C-alpha positions in Angstrom: 98.6 102.3 -5.2 94.7 104.0 -4.4 92.9 101.4 -1.8 89.3 101.0 -2.4 88.0 104.7 -1.9 90.1 106.4 -3.7 89.6 103.8 -6.5 86.0 104.1 -6.7 86.2 108.1 -6.5 88.5 107.4 -9.6 85.5 105.6 -11.4 82.6 107.7 -9.7 84.7 110.9 -11.9 85.9 108.9 -15.4 82.0 107.4 -16.0 80.4 111.5 -14.9 83.4 113.3 -16.3 84.7 111.4 -18.7 86.7 114.2 -21.3 88.6 114.8 -17.7 92.8 113.1 -17.2 91.5 111.4 -13.7 95.3 111.3 -11.4 96.1 108.7 -9.6 97.2 110.7 -6.6 94.7 111.6 -3.9 96.6 115.1 -3.9 96.4 115.5 -7.2 92.6 114.3 -7.5 91.1 117.3 -5.7 93.2 119.6 -6.9 91.9 118.8 -10.6 88.9 118.6 -9.4 88.8 122.1 -7.0 89.9 123.5 -10.4 88.0 122.4 -12.7 85.6 124.8 -14.4 82.7 123.3 -16.8 82.0 124.6 -20.1 78.2 126.1 -20.4 76.0 124.9 -23.7 73.4 127.0 -24.9 70.7 127.5 -28.0 67.6 129.7 -28.3 64.5 128.5 -28.6 61.3 130.1 -30.5 58.1 129.7 -30.6 57.1 130.5 -34.3 53.0 130.7 -34.1 51.7 127.5 -36.5 49.5 128.6 -39.6 46.1 129.0 -39.7 43.8 125.9 -40.1 47.2 124.3 -39.1 46.5 121.8 -35.7 50.6 121.8 -34.3 51.7 119.0 -31.8 54.1 119.6 -29.2 56.1 116.3 -28.3 59.5 117.6 -26.9 58.5 116.0 -23.6 57.8 118.9 -21.7 55.5 117.3 -19.9 58.2 114.7 -18.2 56.7 111.9 -17.9 54.1 113.5 -14.8 51.0 112.2 -15.9 47.7 113.3 -15.3 45.3 116.3 -16.2 45.9 117.2 -19.8 46.2 121.0 -21.3 45.1 121.2 -24.7 44.9 125.0 -26.0 44.0 125.8 -29.8 45.6 128.4 -31.5 
């Protein structure tokens, strides 16, 4: 049986990494976490100049919600 701290750690790992099968014994939990190697996922992103007489408006959220001065650039 796990104590309260172990249960909290198991719950945290299960929420953060639902694909990891978390054992219930502390020594095995430590071993699983030490051996864990995350898989990296990536994609290539490129920018293309818009057609002439076209207004390009980026809506990808690159500002991260930071409000303040706004930069406008026209091509």
